[in-house]
C-alpha positions as CSV (number, residue, x, y, z in Angstrom):
1,X,-39.2,59.6,-4.7
2,X,-41.6,57.3,-6.5
3,X,-44.9,58.9,-7.6
4,X,-48.1,57.0,-8.1
5,X,-51.4,57.9,-9.7
6,X,-54.2,57.4,-7.3
7,X,-57.9,57.4,-8.1
8,X,-59.7,59.4,-5.5
9,X,-63.4,59.9,-4.8
10,X,-64.3,63.6,-4.4
11,X,-67.3,64.8,-2.6
12,X,-68.2,68.5,-2.5
13,X,-70.3,69.8,0.4
14,X,-71.3,73.2,1.5
15,X,-70.0,74.9,4.7
16,X,-73.1,75.9,6.7
17,X,-71.3,78.9,8.2
18,X,-69.9,80.6,5.1
19,X,-71.7,78.8,2.3
20,X,-68.5,78.0,0.4
21,X,-68.0,74.6,-1.3
22,X,-65.5,72.3,0.4
23,X,-63.9,69.2,-1.3
24,X,-63.4,66.0,0.7
25,X,-61.2,63.3,-0.8
26,X,-61.4,59.6,-0.1
27,X,-60.0,56.3,-1.4
28,X,-62.6,54.0,-3.0
29,X,-64.8,52.2,-0.5
30,X,-63.5,49.0,-2.0
31,X,-59.8,49.8,-1.5
32,X,-58.1,47.3,0.9
33,X,-54.7,47.7,2.4
34,X,-54.2,51.2,1.0
35,X,-54.1,54.5,2.8
36,X,-53.9,58.1,2.1
37,X,-51.5,59.9,4.4
38,X,-52.5,63.5,5.3
39,X,-50.6,66.6,6.0
40,X,-51.1,69.0,8.9
41,X,-53.5,70.9,6.7
42,X,-55.6,67.8,6.3
43,X,-54.8,67.3,2.6
44,X,-53.5,64.1,1.1
45,X,-49.7,64.3,0.9
46,X,-48.7,60.6,0.2
47,X,-50.0,57.2,-0.6
48,X,-49.2,53.9,1.1
49,X,-49.9,50.3,0.0
50,X,-49.9,48.6,3.4
51,X,-50.9,45.3,2.0
52,X,-47.7,45.1,0.0
53,X,-45.5,46.8,2.6
54,X,-43.1,44.3,4.2
55,X,-42.0,47.1,6.6
56,X,-45.5,47.3,7.9
57,X,-45.5,43.6,8.8
58,X,-42.1,43.9,10.4
59,X,-43.1,47.0,12.4
60,X,-46.2,45.2,13.7
61,X,-44.1,42.3,14.9
62,X,-41.7,44.7,16.6
63,X,-44.5,46.6,18.3
64,X,-45.9,43.3,19.7
65,X,-42.4,42.3,20.8
66,X,-41.9,45.6,22.7
67,X,-45.2,45.3,24.4
68,X,-44.5,41.7,25.4
69,X,-40.9,42.5,26.6
70,X,-42.3,45.3,28.7
71,X,-45.2,43.3,30.1
72,X,-47.8,45.6,28.5
73,X,-51.1,43.8,27.8
74,X,-53.5,45.6,25.6
75,X,-56.3,44.4,23.3
76,X,-55.6,43.4,19.7
77,X,-57.7,46.4,18.5
78,X,-55.6,48.8,20.5
79,X,-52.4,47.2,19.2
80,X,-53.6,47.7,15.7
81,X,-54.4,51.3,16.4
82,X,-51.0,51.8,18.0
83,X,-49.3,50.3,14.9
84,X,-51.3,52.5,12.6
85,X,-50.7,55.7,14.6
86,X,-47.0,55.2,15.0
87,X,-46.0,53.6,11.7
88,X,-44.8,56.9,10.4
89,X,-41.5,56.5,12.2
90,X,-40.5,53.8,9.6
91,X,-41.2,56.2,6.7
92,X,-38.8,58.5,4.9
93,X,-39.6,62.2,5.0
94,X,-41.6,63.6,2.1
95,X,-40.6,67.1,1.0
96,X,-38.8,67.6,4.3
97,X,-41.8,66.6,6.4
98,X,-42.2,63.6,8.6
99,X,-44.9,61.1,7.6
100,X,-47.6,61.0,10.3
101,X,-50.1,58.2,10.0
102,X,-52.1,59.6,13.0
103,X,-53.3,62.6,10.9
104,X,-56.7,62.4,9.4
105,X,-58.5,64.5,6.8
106,X,-59.5,67.7,8.5
107,X,-63.2,68.2,8.6
108,X,-63.1,71.9,8.7
109,X,-63.8,74.7,6.2
110,X,-60.6,76.1,4.7
111,X,-62.2,79.5,4.4
112,X,-63.9,80.1,7.9
113,X,-62.8,77.2,10.0
114,X,-66.3,76.0,10.5
115,X,-67.0,72.3,10.9
116,X,-70.7,71.9,10.0
117,X,-71.5,70.9,6.5
118,X,-74.5,70.2,4.4
119,X,-75.6,66.5,4.7
120,X,-75.9,66.2,0.9
121,X,-73.3,66.8,-1.7
122,X,-73.8,70.0,-3.8
123,X,-72.1,68.4,-6.8
124,X,-72.4,64.8,-8.1
125,X,-69.7,62.6,-6.5
126,X,-66.8,62.3,-8.9
127,X,-63.5,60.4,-9.3
128,X,-60.3,62.2,-9.9
129,X,-56.7,61.0,-10.5
130,X,-54.0,62.7,-8.4
131,X,-50.2,62.1,-8.3
132,X,-48.9,61.4,-4.8
133,X,-45.5,60.2,-3.5
134,X,-45.4,56.6,-2.5
135,X,-44.3,56.2,1.1
136,X,-40.8,54.7,1.3
137,X,-38.6,53.3,4.1
138,X,-35.0,53.5,2.9
139,X,-33.7,54.9,6.3
140,X,-35.6,52.1,8.2
141,X,-34.3,49.4,5.9
142,X,-30.7,50.5,6.6
143,X,-31.1,50.4,10.4
144,X,-29.8,47.6,12.5
145,X,-32.3,45.5,14.5
146,X,-31.3,47.1,17.9
147,X,-31.8,50.6,16.5
148,X,-35.2,49.7,15.1
149,X,-36.2,48.0,18.4
150,X,-35.2,51.1,20.4
151,X,-37.1,53.4,18.1
152,X,-40.2,51.3,18.3
153,X,-39.8,51.1,22.1
154,X,-39.7,54.9,22.3
155,X,-42.8,55.3,20.2
156,X,-44.9,52.5,21.8
157,X,-44.0,53.2,25.5
158,X,-44.7,57.0,25.4
159,X,-46.7,57.9,28.4
């Protein structure tokens, strides 16, 4: 598993319920075509460079083809959301866990579960470097077209 060093913006706010400090991590506002992938706990667990990812382009084309073949007409914005939400099916597992692009950073306190935070940071915004696995697609790359198509079809046509 290839690891990459990622520069992350860290903002520390205070939970209004328990008054504990909570860290939120973000990519730079100027990052383009890059994405943090979050775990069920809402913590960054992987990094993906979508702009360089040929599988992302291939997956997008397959999603559009499945929609067309099944006479599903949806807006381009919804197609892009669908691609982003389901792209994890092309990714290799990381530490035994499936990659799920639909997960977002949880906006809840790790201590009390509260979800109301101070509007202002309680520490100056800072940048930190963290090591994260780079998303890979070895299993996908070894699949035949028909197998990929059927996998995409199952994902895209879920009701």
